[in-house]
C-alpha positions in Angstrom: 48.1 -31.0 79.6 46.3 -27.6 79.7 48.8 -26.5 77.1 48.2 -29.2 74.9 44.1 -28.8 74.9 44.7 -25.2 74.3 47.0 -26.0 71.6 44.4 -28.4 70.1 41.8 -25.9 70.3 43.3 -23.1 68.5 44.3 -25.5 65.7 40.6 -26.4 65.3 39.6 -22.9 65.2 42.3 -22.0 62.9 41.3 -24.8 60.5 37.4 -24.2 60.3 37.9 -20.4 59.7 40.4 -21.4 57.0 37.9 -23.9 55.4 35.3 -21.3 55.8 37.2 -18.6 54.0 38.3 -21.1 51.3 34.8 -22.2 50.6 34.0 -18.3 50.1 36.9 -17.8 47.7 36.2 -21.1 45.6 32.4 -20.3 44.9 31.7 -20.6 41.4 30.0 -17.7 39.3 28.7 -18.7 36.0 29.4 -16.3 33.2 25.6 -15.4 32.7 26.1 -12.0 31.2 28.2 -13.1 29.0 27.3 -16.6 28.0 23.9 -16.9 28.5 22.0 -13.6 28.6 20.2 -12.7 25.6 17.9 -13.3 22.9 17.1 -16.5 21.1 14.9 -17.4 17.9 13.8 -21.1 16.9 10.5 -22.9 16.8 8.3 -23.6 19.4 6.3 -26.7 19.6 3.2 -27.3 21.7 1.4 -30.7 23.0 -1.4 -30.8 25.0 -2.2 -34.0 26.7 -0.3 -35.5 24.2 -1.8 -34.1 21.1 0.4 -31.9 18.8 -1.1 -28.3 18.7 1.4 -26.7 15.8 5.0 -24.8 15.4 5.4 -21.5 16.0 8.6 -20.5 13.7 10.9 -18.0 14.8 9.7 -17.5 18.6 11.6 -15.4 20.8 13.0 -16.2 24.2 15.0 -13.9 26.3 17.4 -14.9 29.0 18.7 -12.3 31.5 20.6 -12.5 35.1 18.1 -12.9 37.7 18.4 -10.2 40.4 17.4 -13.0 42.7 20.6 -14.8 42.8 24.2 -15.1 41.6 23.9 -18.5 39.5 20.2 -17.8 38.5 18.8 -16.4 35.5 15.2 -15.1 34.4 13.5 -16.5 31.6 10.5 -14.7 29.5 8.5 -16.1 26.1 6.3 -13.7 24.9 3.2 -14.0 23.3 2.8 -18.0 24.1 -0.2 -19.5 22.2 -1.9 -23.1 22.4 -5.2 -23.1 22.5 -6.0 -19.4 23.3 -3.2 -16.6 23.5 -1.9 -17.1 27.1 0.4 -13.8 27.0 4.0 -13.7 28.6 5.6 -16.6 30.3 7.9 -15.7 32.7 10.0 -17.3 35.3 12.5 -15.8 37.5 14.6 -17.5 39.0 16.0 -20.5 37.3 19.0 -22.3 38.8 21.6 -22.3 36.4 24.6 -25.2 36.7 27.8 -26.3 34.6 27.0 -29.4 32.6 29.6 -30.9 29.8 29.7 -28.5 26.9 27.5 -25.8 28.7 24.9 -25.0 31.2 21.6 -26.4 32.2 18.9 -24.4 34.1 15.6 -25.4 35.7 12.7 -23.5 37.5 9.3 -23.3 38.6 6.9 -20.7 39.1 3.1 -20.5 39.8 1.5 -17.8 37.0 -1.5 -16.1 36.6 -2.6 -16.8 33.0 -5.7 -15.6 31.1 -9.1 -17.0 31.5 -10.1 -19.8 31.4 -6.4 -21.4 32.3 -6.1 -19.1 35.8 -3.4 -19.6 38.0 -1.2 -22.6 36.7 2.3 -24.4 37.9 4.8 -23.6 35.2 8.5 -25.6 34.9 11.2 -24.8 32.9 14.1 -26.8 32.2 16.5 -26.5 29.3 20.6 -26.4 28.2 22.6 -23.6 26.3 25.6 -25.1 24.6 27.2 -22.4 22.5 24.7 -20.6 20.6 21.8 -23.5 20.7 19.4 -23.6 23.1 16.9 -26.4 24.1 13.9 -25.8 26.2 11.0 -27.6 27.8 8.3 -25.8 29.2 5.4 -27.4 31.1 2.2 -25.9 32.3 -0.4 -27.8 34.2 -3.6 -26.4 33.8 -6.3 -27.0 36.3 -10.1 -27.4 36.2 -12.1 -27.0 34.4 -9.6 -28.0 31.4 -7.5 -30.3 33.4 -4.8 -30.0 30.8 -1.1 -30.7 30.9 0.7 -28.5 27.9 4.5 -29.2 26.9 6.4 -26.8 24.8 9.8 -27.4 23.3 11.7 -24.5 21.9 14.7 -25.5 19.9 16.7 -22.5 18.7 19.6 -20.2 18.7 21.1 -17.4 20.3 21.2 -13.9 18.5 24.4 -12.3 17.9 22.7 -8.7 18.5 23.3 -7.3 14.8 20.1 -9.1 13.3 17.5 -6.5 12.3 14.4 -5.9 14.6 12.3 -4.7 11.4 9.3 -6.6 10.6 7.2 -4.5 8.3 5.2 -5.5 5.3 6.5 -2.6 2.7 4.6 -3.4 -0.2 1.4 -5.2 -0.9 0.0 -5.6 -4.3 -3.0 -7.1 -5.8 -2.5 -7.5 -9.5 -5.9 -8.0 -10.5 -8.8 -5.9 -12.5 -11.5 -6.5 -9.7 -9.3 -4.2 -7.3 -10.0 -0.8 -8.1 -8.0 0.8 -5.3 -4.6 -1.1 -4.2 -4.2 -1.9 -0.6 -3.0 0.9 1.6 -1.0 -0.1 4.8 -1.6 1.5 7.9 1.4 0.9 9.9 -0.1 1.9 13.3 -3.3 0.0 13.2 -1.6 -3.1 11.7 -4.3 -3.1 8.8 -4.0 -3.5 5.1 -7.3 -2.4 3.2 -8.5 -2.2 -0.6 -11.6 -1.7 -2.7 -12.9 -3.7 -5.2 -15.4 -3.3 -8.1 -19.0 -3.6 -7.0 -19.7 -6.2 -10.0 -17.0 -8.8 -9.2 -18.3 -11.8 -7.8 -14.9 -13.8 -7.0 -12.7 -12.2 -4.2 -9.8 -14.8 -4.3 -6.6 -12.8 -5.2 -3.0 -13.5 -5.0 -1.0 -10.5 -3.3 2.5 -10.2 -4.4 4.3 -8.7 -0.8 7.3 -7.5 0.0 8.5 -7.0 3.7 11.7 -5.8 5.6 15.1 -7.1 4.6 15.9 -10.7 6.4 12.4 -11.1 7.9 9.8 -13.8 7.0 5.9 -13.6 6.4 3.2 -16.1 7.0 1.2 -16.7 4.5 3.7 -16.1 2.3 3.8 -14.1 -0.9 2.1 -15.2 -4.0 -0.1 -17.5 -1.9 -3.8 -17.1 -3.3 -6.5 -16.1 -0.4 -10.1 -15.8 -0.4 -11.5 -12.2 0.8 -15.0 -13.1 0.5 -17.8 -12.7 2.6 -15.8 -10.1 4.6 -13.1 -12.4 5.3 -9.7 -11.0 6.9 -6.5 -12.8 6.0 -3.8 -12.2 9.1 -0.3 -11.9 7.9 2.5 -12.6 10.5 6.0 -10.9 9.8 8.9 -12.1 11.8 12.4 -10.0 11.9 15.4 -11.6 12.1 15.6 -11.1 15.7 12.4 -12.8 16.0 10.3 -9.4 16.5 6.8 -10.2 15.4 4.4 -7.7 13.4 1.0 -8.7 12.8 -1.3 -7.4 10.0 -4.9 -7.8 9.0 -5.7 -7.5 5.3 -9.2 -7.4 4.1 -11.7 -5.5 1.5 -12.6 -2.2 3.1 -15.6 -1.8 0.2 -16.9 -1.9 -2.9 -16.8 0.9 -5.8 -18.6 1.6 -8.9 -16.0 1.6 -11.9 -17.3 3.3 -15.0 -15.6 2.3 -18.5 -15.4 4.9 -21.1 -14.9 3.3 -24.4 -13.1 4.5 -27.9 -14.7 1.3 -29.9 -17.2 3.0 -32.1 -16.0 5.5 -34.7 -17.7 6.9 -37.8 -15.4 7.0 -41.0 -15.1 10.5 -42.5 -13.4 11.8 -45.2 -10.4 13.7 -43.5 -11.4 12.9 -39.8 -12.8 9.7 -37.8 -15.6 10.9 -35.5 -16.1 9.3 -32.4 -19.5 7.7 -31.6 -21.7 8.0 -29.8 -22.3 11.8 -30.4 -24.2 12.2 -27.3 -21.4 11.8 -25.2 -17.6 12.4 -26.8 -16.9 15.3 -29.1 -13.6 16.9 -30.3 -11.9 19.7 -32.0 -12.1 17.5 -35.3 -15.1 19.1 -36.3 -13.2 22.4 -37.2 -10.5 20.3 -39.0 -12.4 21.0 -42.4 -11.8 24.9 -42.1 -8.2 24.4 -40.8 -7.2 21.5 -43.8 -5.7 19.5 -41.2 -6.3 16.3 -39.4 -6.9 16.6 -35.5 -8.6 13.3 -34.2 -7.8 9.9 -35.6 -8.6 6.1 -34.6 -5.6 4.5 -33.7 -5.7 0.5 -34.0 -4.0 -1.2 -30.9 -2.2 -4.5 -31.0 -5.1 -6.4 -29.6 -7.4 -5.1 -32.5 -8.8 -2.8 -30.0 -9.1 0.9 -30.8 -7.6 4.3 -29.1 -8.1 7.9 -29.6 -5.4 9.9 -31.1 -4.8 13.1 -30.8 -2.7 15.7 -33.2 -1.8 19.6 -32.5 -2.4 21.2 -36.2 0.0 24.1 -37.1 -1.8 26.1 -39.8 0.2 26.4 -42.7 -0.8 29.9 -43.9 -1.1 33.2 -42.0 -3.3 33.2 -39.1 -6.2 35.2 -38.4 -8.9 35.6 -35.9 -11.2 32.9 -37.7 -8.4 30.3 -37.9 -5.4 30.0 -35.4 -1.8 29.3 -36.4 -2.0 26.2 -33.5 -5.0 24.0 -32.8 -4.6 21.5 -30.3 -6.3 18.0 -30.9 -8.9 17.3 -28.1 -11.2 15.0 -27.3 -13.7 15.7 -24.4 -17.3 15.0 -23.0 -19.5 17.2 -24.0 -20.5 19.4 -27.5 -18.2 21.3 -30.0 -20.3 23.9 -31.4 -18.4 25.9 -34.5 -21.0 29.0 -34.1 -19.2 30.9 -31.5 -15.9 30.8 -33.7 -17.5 32.9 -36.4 -18.2 35.5 -34.1 -14.3 35.6 -32.9 -14.8 33.5 -29.6 -13.0 30.5 -30.4 -12.7 29.0 -26.6 -16.6 28.8 -26.3 -16.6 26.3 -29.3 -15.8 23.9 -26.9 -18.7 23.0 -24.3 -17.0 20.6 -21.6 -19.5 18.4 -19.4 -22.8 16.4 -19.4 -25.3 15.6 -16.9 -23.9 13.0 -14.2 -26.8 11.0 -14.8 -26.2 11.3 -19.0 -22.4 9.7 -18.3 -23.9 7.2 -15.6 -21.5 8.9 -13.0 -24.2 7.6 -9.9 -21.8 8.6 -6.9 -18.7 10.7 -5.9 -15.9 9.9 -8.4 -12.5 9.4 -6.3 -10.1 8.1 -9.0 -9.3 8.5 -13.0 -7.5 6.0 -14.5 -6.4 5.3 -18.0 -3.4 4.6 -20.2 -1.4 7.0 -22.7 1.4 7.7 -25.1 2.7 11.2 -26.1 5.2 12.6 -28.7 6.0 16.1 -28.7 6.5 18.2 -31.8 9.6 19.8 -32.7 8.4 23.4 -33.4 6.6 25.1 -30.4 4.8 28.5 -30.9 2.8 30.9 -29.4 -0.1 31.7 -31.4 -1.9 33.4 -28.4 -1.5 36.8 -30.5 -2.3 35.8 -34.2 -0.6 39.0 -35.3 2.5 38.1 -33.4 3.4 34.7 -33.8 6.5 33.5 -31.5 8.4 30.2 -31.5 9.3 29.3 -28.0 12.3 26.9 -27.0 10.3 24.5 -24.9 9.0 21.0 -25.3 5.1 20.6 -25.6 3.3 18.6 -23.3 -0.3 16.9 -23.1 -3.0 16.9 -20.6 -5.5 14.5 -19.6 -8.1 15.8 -16.8 -11.4 14.9 -15.5 -13.5 17.9 -14.2 -17.0 17.5 -11.9 -18.8 21.0 -11.5 -22.2 21.8 -10.4 -25.3 22.8 -12.1 -26.2 26.3 -12.1 -28.6 28.7 -14.0 -27.1 31.6 -15.7 -29.0 35.3 -15.9 -30.2 34.0 -19.1 -32.2 31.0 -17.3 -30.1 28.4 -18.9 -27.9 25.9 -17.4 -24.1 27.5 -17.2 -21.6 25.3 -19.3 -18.1 25.6 -18.7 -15.8 26.3 -21.9 -12.3 26.6 -22.6 -12.3 30.2 -21.2 -13.1 28.7 -17.5 -13.0 25.3 -17.1 -9.8 25.6 -15.4 -10.7 28.4 -13.2 -14.6 28.5 -12.7 -15.8 28.4 -9.0 -18.3 25.6 -10.0 -15.9 23.1 -9.9 -16.0 20.7 -7.2 -13.3 17.9 -7.9 -10.6 17.7 -10.6 -8.1 14.9 -11.5 -5.5 16.3 -13.8 -2.4 14.8 -15.3 0.4 16.7 -17.9 2.0 13.9 -20.0 5.4 14.1 -21.5 7.1 12.1 -24.5 6.6 8.3 -23.9 6.7 5.8 -26.5 4.8 3.0 -24.6 1.4 3.1 -23.2 1.6 4.1 -20.0 -1.0 3.9 -17.1 -2.2 6.4 -14.6 -4.3 6.2 -12.0 -4.9 9.4 -10.0 -7.2 10.8 -7.1 -9.8 13.7 -7.5 -9.0 16.6 -5.8 -12.0 18.1 -4.1 -11.9 21.8 -4.1 -15.4 22.0 -2.2 -17.5 19.6 -0.5 -19.3 16.7 -2.5 -23.1 17.4 -1.8 -25.2 14.3 -2.8 -28.3 15.9 -3.6 -27.2 18.4 -5.7 -27.0 18.2 -9.6 -23.7 17.8 -11.3 -22.0 17.6 -14.9 -19.1 15.8 -15.5 -16.1 16.0 -18.2 -13.3 14.2 -19.4 -10.7 16.4 -21.5 -7.7 15.4 -23.5 -5.5 17.9 -25.2 -2.5 17.0 -27.5 -0.9 20.2 -26.0 -1.8 21.5 -22.4 -1.8 25.1 -23.3 -3.5 24.7 -26.6 -6.6 26.8 -25.0 -4.0 29.5 -25.2 -3.1 28.7 -28.8 0.1 27.4 -27.5 1.9 24.0 -28.8 3.8 22.2 -31.2 2.7 21.1 -34.7 2.3 17.4 -34.8 2.6 16.7 -31.2 0.3 13.4 -30.5 -1.4 12.1 -27.7 -3.3 8.7 -27.9 -5.3 7.8 -24.8 -7.3 4.7 -24.1 -9.0 2.4 -21.4 -10.6 5.5 -19.4 -12.0 4.5 -16.1 -13.7 6.4 -13.2 -13.9 4.9 -9.8 -16.6 6.2 -7.9 -18.0 5.8 -4.3 
């Protein structure tokens, strides 16, 4: 009898031990790392007390293995917003179980959210089937709001090969009112531009380029109102759901000075620009040379441009008549007297008082359009007794110069000439472009380079100088080189 009882006791214990071991060995461990963990992107719809608050597209949610249990996950939603930007929703752990065709999970946690939300119970439930995910998030907001928030997320699992780049790579506003194109500051997330101070409407349609595979809201090509210091927020979402926010706005206004070539006086051999108190050119010497240096060019729309032509003197040159004379036009005066004294470069007197040219402030940018055709026979005629052909292509030059007014030893204001306009220490700012052969009108838009600090209390002279041969001041160039210029603008602070 005793042996039977002992045998029965040992049998029960062995069965218990066997069953205990069997339970441990048969515990199911779900493949969270391989099948659930990762990033998901989709649409997040928010409902507050039964009222739809809108949908956020390309919202990103992350699932990872929780360190609090085997079959548990941690779920994270960044920048959750409904009435305010709540911040991050992170619930850890959520318990996972297998369902037909996938997995289900649920969890809840009290989270400290931004004010006035405070501490709120947050519940999570959802399913993952293949690459598809559905989640419901509940937030119970206490006093003083007393609201029930329900968010529904429907999305797909990312493969890991999606780009995370969310950038605006180009932001252009093709409108004459915009005098300084938008500048993107990636670090600050700002896009700023400047407009003409005389413009009334600030409704523009930006053309935007973004990272490949990304999306942007509002879309490119959609008109926006930037008036009354309004700021427009652009949200770029990468393929993997990464979000970058930019703020676009008008940084300031600029004074825009336009210099026209519409008024001309017909001459016998040359056309002379009017008004005479602004523009001057080398055409005044053309009568002596017997050639044409400046002409009126009629454009397709019926407006006029200035056409500059480098002249090659057909006879033997001398100290008065150079073999090469570049066609030029400039703000300033042309005086033939120095040429009769053997000083040809002093004929060009560059610059007029800032008030005369209506400058009115610190120049920032110089704009315009041009065409150029180089002549075929480049000559170095700097030494009139030894003119040499040179195997190079001629080039033209367009520049603007701001320089300080200073009185010379003779008590007169110093005016820069062909001798020193490119070297004088009086120069404060320059904007310079060297032009080569181009058949179509080509725009330029260049910044002024400041050689010294701009003093608002100082007195200045300002000149725009154009030459059909950039080294014309050295009597080098190719006969027939032709520069056509138009639509000059100076943008001032």
